[in-house]
C-alpha positions as CSV (number, residue, x, y, z in Angstrom):
1,M,-13.9,47.5,-31.6
2,I,-14.8,46.4,-28.1
3,L,-16.2,43.2,-29.4
4,S,-13.0,42.6,-31.3
5,Q,-10.9,43.2,-28.2
6,Q,-13.1,40.9,-26.2
7,F,-12.8,38.3,-28.9
8,Q,-9.0,38.6,-28.9
9,D,-8.9,38.4,-25.1
10,K,-11.1,35.3,-25.3
11,I,-8.8,33.7,-27.9
12,E,-5.7,34.5,-25.8
13,Q,-7.4,33.0,-22.7
14,E,-8.2,29.9,-24.7
15,L,-4.6,29.6,-25.9
16,I,-3.3,30.0,-22.4
17,E,-5.7,27.3,-21.2
18,K,-4.7,25.1,-24.1
19,R,-1.0,25.4,-23.2
20,Q,-1.8,24.7,-19.6
21,L,-3.7,21.6,-20.6
22,K,-0.9,20.4,-22.8
23,H,1.5,21.0,-19.9
24,N,-0.7,19.1,-17.5
25,M,-1.1,16.2,-20.0
26,G,2.7,16.0,-20.2
27,V,3.0,15.9,-16.5
28,M,0.3,13.3,-16.2
29,Q,2.0,11.2,-19.0
30,I,5.2,11.2,-17.0
31,Y,3.4,10.3,-13.8
32,Q,1.6,7.5,-15.6
33,E,4.9,6.1,-17.0
34,Q,6.4,6.2,-13.5
35,L,3.4,4.4,-12.1
36,E,3.6,1.8,-14.9
37,K,7.3,1.2,-14.0
38,E,6.4,0.8,-10.4
39,R,3.6,-1.6,-11.2
40,N,6.0,-3.7,-13.4
41,N,8.6,-3.7,-10.6
42,E,6.0,-4.8,-8.1
43,R,4.8,-7.5,-10.5
44,T,8.4,-8.8,-11.0
45,L,8.9,-8.8,-7.2
46,R,5.6,-10.6,-6.6
47,L,6.6,-13.3,-9.2
48,K,10.0,-13.6,-7.6
49,L,8.5,-14.0,-4.2
50,E,6.0,-16.6,-5.5
51,V,8.8,-18.7,-6.9
52,E,10.8,-18.4,-3.7
53,Y,7.7,-19.4,-1.7
54,M,7.1,-22.4,-3.9
55,T,10.8,-23.4,-3.6
56,M,10.7,-23.0,0.2
57,T,7.5,-25.0,0.4
58,R,8.9,-27.8,-1.8
59,N,12.1,-27.9,0.3
60,H,10.1,-28.0,3.5
61,E,8.0,-30.9,2.3
62,E,11.1,-32.8,1.2
63,E,12.7,-32.1,4.6
64,V,9.5,-33.4,6.4
65,G,9.6,-36.5,4.2
66,L,13.2,-37.2,5.0
67,R,12.6,-36.7,8.7
68,L,9.7,-39.2,8.6
69,Q,11.9,-41.7,6.8
70,F,14.7,-41.2,9.3
71,E,12.3,-41.6,12.2
72,K,10.8,-44.8,10.7
73,K,14.3,-46.3,10.2
74,L,15.3,-45.2,13.7
75,N,12.2,-46.8,15.2
76,K,12.9,-50.0,13.3
77,L,16.5,-50.1,14.5
78,N,15.3,-49.5,18.0
79,A,12.7,-52.3,17.7
80,D,15.3,-54.6,16.2
81,F,17.7,-53.8,19.1
82,C,15.0,-54.4,21.7
83,E,14.2,-57.8,20.0
84,L,17.9,-58.8,19.9
85,D,18.4,-57.7,23.5
86,I,15.5,-59.9,24.6
87,K,16.8,-62.8,22.6
88,Y,20.3,-62.3,24.1
89,A,18.9,-62.1,27.6
90,R,17.1,-65.4,27.0
91,T,20.2,-67.0,25.5
92,V,22.4,-66.0,28.4
93,Q,20.0,-67.5,31.0
């Protein structure tokens, strides 16, 4: 009879542990799903930031190109003005 009681106690203990494991697995599953959502959100944010960075880089490169073109034209206009000024000064003399 003592063995039977010990056996029953052992079975009850195993059932309690089994329930606890199932509960822990459920909690861990929920935690895993939350982490997966966070990871997906972080991935989406990273992709969005990469696109924004590429756009900003492209816009910056375009701006630099336009500034160089403007500077080139401005320098040409300045050179043409200096040349005309010299020609005018010679003509007036």
